N, C-alpha and C positions, 0 to 999 in steps of 0.2 A: 578651519571650516570654510567650505566653498558654498557660495550662494548662486542660485540660478535666477535670472531675472528675465521675465517675458515682456514683450511689447508687441504692439501692432493690432491688438483687438479693438474693434469699434463696431458701430452700427453700419450695416450695409444692406442694400436691397437684394432680394432673391435674384439669382443669376449673376451676381457680381463676384468679385474676387477680393481676397485679402492675403497678406503675407505676414505671418507671425515670425518673430525673432526671439531667440533665447540665448543669453550670454552668461557664461560663468564668471564669477567675480575673480577667480584665480586661474590664469592660463597655464600654470605649471602643473596643475592637477588635470590629467587627461582622462576623460571618461572613456570606457570601453564602448558602451552603447549610449545613444541619446535618443529621446523619443518624445512623443506628444500623446497626452491623454486628455479626455474632456469629460465634463460632468454637467448634465442638464438638470434643471430644477426637478426634484422628486425622483431622479434616476441615479443609478450607481455610476461610478467612474468607468469610462469606456476607453479601451485602447484605440488610438488613432493611427499612429505610425511610429516606426522605429528604424534607426540606421546604425549599423555596426561600424567598427573601426575600419574595416575594409571597404565600406561603402555599400554593403548589402542592405537592402531595404525590405520592409514588410509593412503592409497596410491593413487596417480594419476593413471589413467587408463593405461597410456603409460609405467609405470614402475612396475606395479603390477606383482609380481612373480619373478622380477629380482633384485629389490632393497629391502633393509631391513634397517629400522631405529631402532636405539637403543639409550639408554640414561643412563647416569651416574648422578643421581640426587645429589650424594654427592659432585661431582665436578662441577655440573651445566654444564654438557657437553652433546652434542648430536652427534651421528655418523650416517653416511649413507654408508652402504655397497652396492656397485653397481657391479653387475655381468652381464656377457653377454652383454657388452656395444656395442652399435651401433653408427653410425655417427649421428643419430638423437638425441643422448644424449649429443652432443657437445653443451655447454652452459656455462654461468657463474652461479655457484650455490651459492645461498644465504641462510644463516642460519637465522632463525626467532625465536624469543622468545616472548611469550605473558604473561604479568604479571597477577596474580590473582587480583580480585577486579576491578581495573580500566580497565583491558584488554589492557593496553598500550603495543604497540608492539616495539620491538627492532630488528634491522637488522644488519647483518654483512656486511663487505665490498665486499664479494664475492670471490670465488676461481674458476679459469678457468679450465674446463675439456674439453679436445679436444680428440675426438676419430677418429683415422685415419682408413679409409676403405681399 
């Protein structure tokens, strides 16, 4: 069983930046895609960004141009650089990894990002 562990969430002022990290507990299990989702209070989980094995990226409309996802395949880690944060970005951010073949998904426990206006 592989676990994903997020870190980097904290309180930040509007206009500021944060960098979230997510690392898998086992580096021998390589995910096909890794990504980030978020869930704000009272709202459904929302897609944020995803990166494929070849480095192709895709972003949610609300974060396009402000967030950047990157990946360290050697360490089975994924990162989310978040710039120009607004209060609308306040949420719990979850890391996601999808295995090749089966497509089985793994989720982290989440990290809280709070943006004060």
